[in-house]
C-alpha atoms as one frame of an Amber mdcrd trajectory, in Angstrom:
protein
   0.000   0.000   0.000   1.212   3.474  -0.836   2.365   5.726   1.984   3.058
   8.936   0.092   0.226  11.297  -0.808   1.014  11.453  -4.539   1.255   7.652
  -4.717  -2.204   7.329  -3.176  -3.560   9.808  -5.700  -1.920   7.898  -8.561
  -3.635   4.694  -7.414  -7.006   6.462  -7.628  -6.181   7.812 -11.088  -5.141
   4.397 -12.365  -8.358   2.820 -11.044 -10.469   5.454 -12.786  -8.579   5.125
 -16.088  -8.741   1.323 -15.953 -12.513   1.414 -15.554 -12.895   3.822 -18.478
 -10.653   1.652 -20.666 -12.568  -1.501 -19.770 -15.846   0.159 -20.702 -14.482
   1.345 -24.035 -13.056  -2.076 -24.886 -16.379  -3.652 -23.970 -18.190  -1.215
 -26.254 -15.879  -2.125 -29.133 -16.359  -5.868 -28.614 -20.141  -5.538 -28.378
 -20.289  -3.416 -31.526 -18.325  -6.053 -33.450 -20.514  -8.868 -32.091 -23.718
  -6.990 -32.957 -22.513  -6.462 -36.520 -21.665 -10.150 -36.867 -25.081 -11.139
 -35.492 -26.849  -8.848 -37.954 -24.869 -10.324 -40.840 -25.668 -13.862 -39.685
 -29.359 -12.966 -39.405 -29.309 -11.498 -42.918 -30.619  -8.098 -41.853 -28.698
  -5.704 -44.105 -30.090  -2.428 -42.748 -29.305  -3.349 -39.171 -25.895  -4.674
 -40.203 -25.018  -1.373 -41.879 -26.177   0.558 -38.816 -24.129  -1.680 -36.507
 -21.136  -1.450 -38.841 -21.206   2.322 -38.570 -21.254   2.097 -34.759 -18.471
  -0.493 -34.759 -16.232   1.654 -36.942 -16.881   4.657 -34.714 -16.044   2.759
 -31.523 -12.946   1.167 -33.085 -11.649   4.561 -34.183 -12.324   5.939 -30.709
 -10.347   3.099 -29.108  -7.527   3.725 -31.589  -7.347   7.398 -30.679  -7.224
   6.517 -26.974  -4.399   4.059 -27.648  -6.284   0.992 -26.410  -6.165  -0.944
 -29.671  -3.294  -0.996 -32.169  -3.964   0.834 -35.409  -3.322  -2.246 -37.548
  -5.867  -4.260 -35.590  -8.414  -1.470 -35.985  -7.850  -1.362 -39.742  -8.074
  -5.153 -39.979 -11.328  -5.341 -38.003 -12.919  -2.528 -40.009 -11.924  -4.188
 -43.255 -13.288  -7.587 -42.244 -16.585  -6.193 -40.983 -17.078  -4.035 -44.060
 -16.350  -6.979 -46.317 -18.911  -9.122 -44.467 -21.609  -6.475 -44.767 -20.860
  -5.732 -48.429 -21.016  -9.393 -49.449 -24.428  -9.912 -47.843 -27.220 -10.807
 -50.203 -30.168  -8.453 -50.239 -33.386 -10.041 -48.953
């Protein structure tokens, strides 16, 4: 346990940042899963809407430095390809 005042403050800051990062990562994962579910269900409109949200959350995580830029580009490419190759019902 920290004894110095600034070390105690740093522990609080790290806890707060960790929680924010976990929430953002969770948002990214859920957005990707929702897009995949929409594609599997064959609902193109919902898939496009979820794709837009997924791209937005991935870019946000990239800016914050939580996800590597190459992974973000790869995920966006794969999701876009899945949505674009869907057959229209």
